[in-house]
N, C-alpha and C positions, 0 to 999 in steps of 0.2 A: 506492498499498500503506499504508495508516495505521491499520490494527488489531493494535496491538501486544499487544492485552489476548489477542489469539488467534492471535498469529503461532509458530512453531514454530521453536524453537533447533536452527539446522542447522551442525553444524562446516566450519567452509572448508575445512580440510584433509582428505585422502583419501591411501589408498596408490597410488603411482603417481604422483599428481600432478606431480612429477618429471619432464619430457619432452624435456630436456634437459640437454646435458652441463654438467661445470663448474658442478655446483650453488653456489650461498650460502646456506648452511645459516638455515634460516626463511624463506626469502624465493624462493617456488617462481619457477622459469622464469626469472630473472633473467638477465638478457643488455641489450649498449650496440650499438645502432642503427651497424651500420658509418659511420664516417664523420661522426660526429655524437656531442655529449653527450646523447642521450637515449637513456634506459633505459625499459625495459617487464618487469612482475615480474606475479605472483601475491599475494594479500592477506600480507600475513608478520606473522608473529608479533614481539610487542615487540622480543626479541634480533634478527630478522631485520631490522627495519627498521634499529636500529644496524649492523649487518654492510651491508646496502645502502650506507645512505650513507656510512661508510667505506670501502668501495670504490668508489664514485662518485670522492670525495676523493683517493683516490690516496695519494703523497706529495707532492703538488703544490698541489693547490686546497686551499684556505684552509675550516676545518671551521665557520669564522663566516659564511664570505663566503652567497653566494645563492643557493641550491636552490630547486628548484620540484617539488611534487609533487603530479598531479594523482590523483586517486581517482576513474573513471570507475564506482564504482557505486549502481546505485537504493536495495540496500537495506543497511538499519544494522547496523553491526556494532559490536560490544562484544570484550575480550579477558578468560575468565577462564584462570588462571593465567599469564597471557601469552602464550595459544594463541585465537587467531580465530573468536566465534562471529555468525553471522547469524541475522537474523529472515528467516521464508521463509513465507510462507503455506502451510497444512498438505498443499496439494493440485499445491504447484510446489519439491517435495525433490526434489533430484538431476537436474534438468534446466536449463537456461536461462529464470530468468526474468523476463518482459516484465512490469514493476510497474506498465506507464501513464504518466500525466503526472507523474511525480517532479522536482521541482528543486532546486536545493540546500537551500534552506528547509526544503522536509518534508524531507528527507534525515535534517538536523541534527535537528530537530524530532521523527522517529521514532527517534535514537541515542537520546534523553532518553529518550523513554519505552522503549521498548526497554530500557535500563541499569534503569527503574524497575523493569519488569516482572521482569526477570533477577533481583533483588536479591528483589523479593519471593515469588519461586517457589523461590527457594532457602531462603530464611528458613520458608518452610512444608514445606520439605521436609529439615530437621535441616542445613541446608547445602549442601544438596546441589543440584546443579541437571542436571534432566530436558533430555535433546537426541538428535538422530539423526545419523547420519553420512549420507553422498551416498547410502548404498542402504539409507535410512531403516531401520537395524538402531541401536535404541535404548542411549544412553546415559547416565550416571550420572555427574557430575562434581562431586568435592568439590570447593566454589571455596574455595581459599585466597585468592584477590585475583582482584577485579571488575574492569575501566575500562570505559570507553568509548573508541572512538577520538579521540575529541576531547582526553583527558586522557592518551593516550600519546603523543598529541604535542607536548601541551605539554613532556611530562617528556623529550622527544627533545629541544626545543628550548635543553636544557640545555645540551646539548653540541653542540647544530648548531645554534645562535642565530639563523640566519640562513634558515633552515628556513620555506619557506611552502606549506601544505599548501589545496587546492582541491578540494571536490570539485565534480564535474561529470557527476549521474546521467546516464548513455544507455543505450539498449536495448539488445539485445545483438544484432541482425540489423539492423534502419533503418539509416538516417544518424543522426548528431547533430542533434538541433536546430540552425536557422541561430545563433540566441542561445548553443549551447552553444560555436561553433567562435567567437562573439566573445568566450566568459569564458576561452578557451585563448587569445586571442590580449590579449586586456587584461593578465592576468596578465603574460604574456612581454612588453610592451613596456617600454622602459627597460632591460632585462636585456642582461648582454653575449652576446656570442656563445660565449663556453666558458661559463656557466651552464649547470648539470647542470640536468634536468628529465627527472623520472622518471613514466612513468604506471602504474598497477595498477588490475586491476579480482579478481576472483575467483584466476584461473587462470595470466592474464596469455595468456588468448587474445583473443579479438574484437575487445572493446571498447578493449582496454589499445590492442590493434595499431594500432586506428583514431584514438584520441587520440594515440600513435607518428606514424603518418604529419600530421596536422596539426601536430605540433609539430614536428616536420624539415622541414613547408613554410613555416614561421614563419623555421625558422630560416635555409633559405633564400634567404627576403627579408631576410634581416640580410647575410647573406653578400655578394648581388648588389646591396647597396646601399651595403654597406663596402665591399665589393672589385674590384668591376666597375671601374672606373676606376683603381684602383690597378693589378689585375694585367696590363692593356693599356698600361703603360710596362716594363714588364718584357721586357726583346730575349730573342725566343725562344719566350717562353710562345703559343700559339696558346689564347686567350680561350675560343673557341666550344668547346673539347674541354671547357671546366670544367662546363657549360653542361646541364642536366639536359633542357632542352628538345631537344635533339638525340640526345635518345638512341633507337634504335630495336631494337625486341626481335626475340628470332627469328624470323625471318619462315615458319619450319617448324616453328611451333607453331600448333595450331587454331585457329581465328577467334573461336572463346571460351576460348580461354585470351590470348587476343592483349588481349580487353572489347573486342573487335568486333561488341558487342549493336547491333539497329536503335538504339535508342532513342539512344545512347552517338554511333553514327552522325550522327544528326541532332543532337546538343550539338553536335557537330564541328562541324558547319557554319553553326550560328545564333551560338555563341559564339568572341568576338573570340579569336583566335588559339587556336582552339578545339585546334588539333591539337600545338602547343605546349605547352599547359597539359596534355593528357592523356599527352603525353612527360614532362610533370614529376613528374606524380602517380602514372603506370604507373615509376617511376626509386626514387620514394621507397617507393614498394607491394612494390617489390621488395627494396628493401636491408632493409623489414620486416618479409620474408616466410621465406621457408625459404632452408639453404644453396642449392638448385637456383638460385633466382633474387637469390641472391648475399647473402643477409640472415643472422640470426642466429635466428632468431625458429621461433615454430610454424604460425601463420595466414598464409596466401597471400590475402591479401582478393580480388585480382583470381582467379586460377585457382580458386578455393576455390567460387566461381557455378560455372563449367565444371563441378570434379568434383561438385560437387552437382544440377547438370541431366543428367548421365551417371548418378548416382543415381537420378534421379528415374525415368527410362525399369524400371526392374528391381522397383518396390513397386507395393504396391495402392494401391487408387483413396483408402481414408482414408489412408495414410501421404503418397500424392500431394499430397493434397490440403494438407497440413501444410507439406510440403518447394518446394510450389509459389508459398507464403505467404511461407518462406523466402525460397527465390532471387530471387521479386521484389523484398523488404525488401533485400537486399544489393545485389541494380543498383541500385538506391536511392541506397545509399550509396556505393558505387563512383559515380555520377552524380554523387553531389555531393563526392565528393574531387576530380571533374575540376574543378568549377566553383571550387569552393575553390580550386585550383590557378592558377585564369584571372583570380580575386580578387588571389590573393597577388603574379603577374606584374604587375597593372596598380597594386596598392599600391606594389610598388616602382619603375615607373617614375615615379610620382609623388612617391615621397619623394625621389628622387633630381633631381624637376624646381622640386619646390613650397617647397626650402629658405632658409630666411626670408635676405633679402640682408644683413644683418648680420653674418651667419653664413657664409654660402657663401665669402668671400676664406678664412677658414680651413679651409676641407675640400677649396677647390678645387685640382685638380691641375694644375702650371703648364704641364707638357707637353700636353696634352688640353681643358685649361678644365672636365674632368668632376668631379664629386660622388664622395671617400669620407668617407661618414657614418659617425661611430661608431655601430656598432649601440647603445648606450646613450641615444642621442638619436634615432633614429629614430622619427616619429611616422605613427601611420595617421591619414589623413583621413576615412575612412570606412569604418563596421562590414560586417560581411558582411552581415548582414540588411538593412542598407541597398542593397546589389549586389543581393541577390537583391529587391528591390521595384525597381531599375529594368531587372533583366530578369524580370519577374515570370513570364513564358513561359514560363521555363526548370522552372518550379512545376506548371505545367500539362503541358509535354510531359515531364516525368518521372511524371506520377501515372496520367496516358494512355499511355505507353510502356513502362513496368518490366517490362510483362507479355505484351509483344510477342517473341514465342521462338516457334519452331515445340515445342511441348510432345512432338507425337508423332510419330515417323517416320510417312511418305507410302510406304504401299506403293505400287509400281509401278503404274501403271493397266491396263496386260498382263497383272500376275500376278491383279490383283482381278477382273477381266474373265473370266479364265481360271477361277477359283474359282469364282465368282459362275457362270458357268456348268454346271459339273461339278457344283453344290449344287442348283439349277432341273432340271437333266434328270434325277438320280436320285441325292439327296443322301443315303441308306441304299448304293445296289450302287456309289458312287463314294467310301465315305468315304476307305479304304485311300488311293487317290490323292488327294483333297484335302489330308488329315493330311499325307500326302510334303510335295507342293506347297507347302502351308506351311509346312513348314522348310526346305525348298528357298529358299523367297524371304526366310526369314527369317537362313541364313545368308549370303546376298546382304546384308542390309538390313543386315546388324550386324557388316558380315566387317572395321568399324574399330577393334571392342572386342576386346580381348587375352583370348587362350581362358582361363578358368577359369569360376566362379560368380555373375558378374555377368551375364558375354555368357548361359550357361545362363538364368539368369531371365529376362534382358531377350526371350530366343526364347522362351520357355514363357509368357510374359506376352502377349507380341504373338501367339501361336499361341492362344490363351485369347479374346484379344478379337476376333481373326478369323474364328474358327470361331462367334463369336456372330454377329458381321456377318453372314455370308454364312446363316445355318441358315432354314429353311425359315418364310413366316410364322407356321403353328399353330404348331409348337414352338420357334420365338423367342417368342411372346406368353408359352405355360407356364414358360417359362425365364424370362423376366425376371417371371413374378408372384413365381415361389418365390424370385428373385434379392432383389426387392422385400420380399418377409415375413423374410426374413433366414432360407429353410430350407436355402439352398445359398450358393453363391458361385459369383462369374466365372471360374470353374478349368477350364480344358481336359479334366481327367479326368471332374471331375461333370458337365461340361454334354455329353461323348461318351456317360458313363453313362447319365444321364437318356435320351437321343435313341437310346440302342440296346437300354435296358431293354425285354424284352420279359417282359409279364403272364402268369406261370404259367399252364396251362390244371388 
């Protein structure tokens, strides 16, 4: 997105943006990841920034201490009277904006240009800026104060001089770029374990949650390298209980909710300590997820894939095409988070083993000889991008395997043969039994779905596709032609109406 002159101004905030209890005023969906000094939120107001930072510091953390804030948005933001307004393409209002290959430099340049555009538009309109909300309702804002996001951050540094604000623009559905993971790591290297990390997107949903998972995995590296040897010296402490690679999910969950996609199974078999890396990633994803998986958030990055797959079964073809792409992108994201967890495990082991000889004596524990390295002195010898180059086959694996899902439920062979036989013998005469048997088959096939509208739509869509599949050739050709010409849709009642309608004499 580089056309700021024609960009629409969209208000970030909206009614019911707050999804979580205990809100921080002005900072949508602010929460802490359990067990980590990592926080997630939507785009704050200027007052919301200060409220969030004050809450993060609490009574003990110094306000002049280092605080890292990652902004994962692709779209530039300005502040009108303290409230965030973002630039969007006119056709991307109120939806997830996938804006392409946006880098940090592009985002910063877009922000400068967008600020100038807003200033000009307000000046030409008597000091008022025209904007829209996420529902495309027109707004007209009297501009009393107009600032760029960068100017807001500089103002915050007066009270929080240790604040580091870093843009890492990522898309909504797919994985961050390998270089994005490296930017997060580079920014966090040299910080203490208790250094707060805050991650935001517009609402505090998918992008911010993904960034929080990456940040927590890095914090895991710090904990592993700093405390693993130390913990083992404490009598009565079982160190294995503290390791997330021992994490076991509820075995009663559906395989898709456990993240057992075919391409992930291949990854586990290919990646060194692949099963442990998946356990690491799953534990952190669960902590960043909803309360039902032990988190405090809104989005469950792994289970969201399974939920989308269930929704896929009840949608029409056009909606399915969009959702299929989203599901595959989310599988790619999950795949990369597991790979990143594997990289972090390797980096933690390397950090403990490659410490300089002259420093080893200072950090080695007398009882075991193992090193307990202060987090601020940890060094990462290899970038994630370099790790991926060494394991380049993983890129091809996810590119070809992310769509390896059973997108449609298979009708049992015996049921299909029965329906085809009835249709071939006398389609019109057997139509009543055909419809009965289709729905009887659907009742069994979708028996795992809870009762409700989703199940009804899934069965109806199955019936529509199945009747189309067994239509006699002549009628099938005619119906296909009408569907292709958009004169009818692949709807059960429309198909039956066409096939049973008799021309009046």
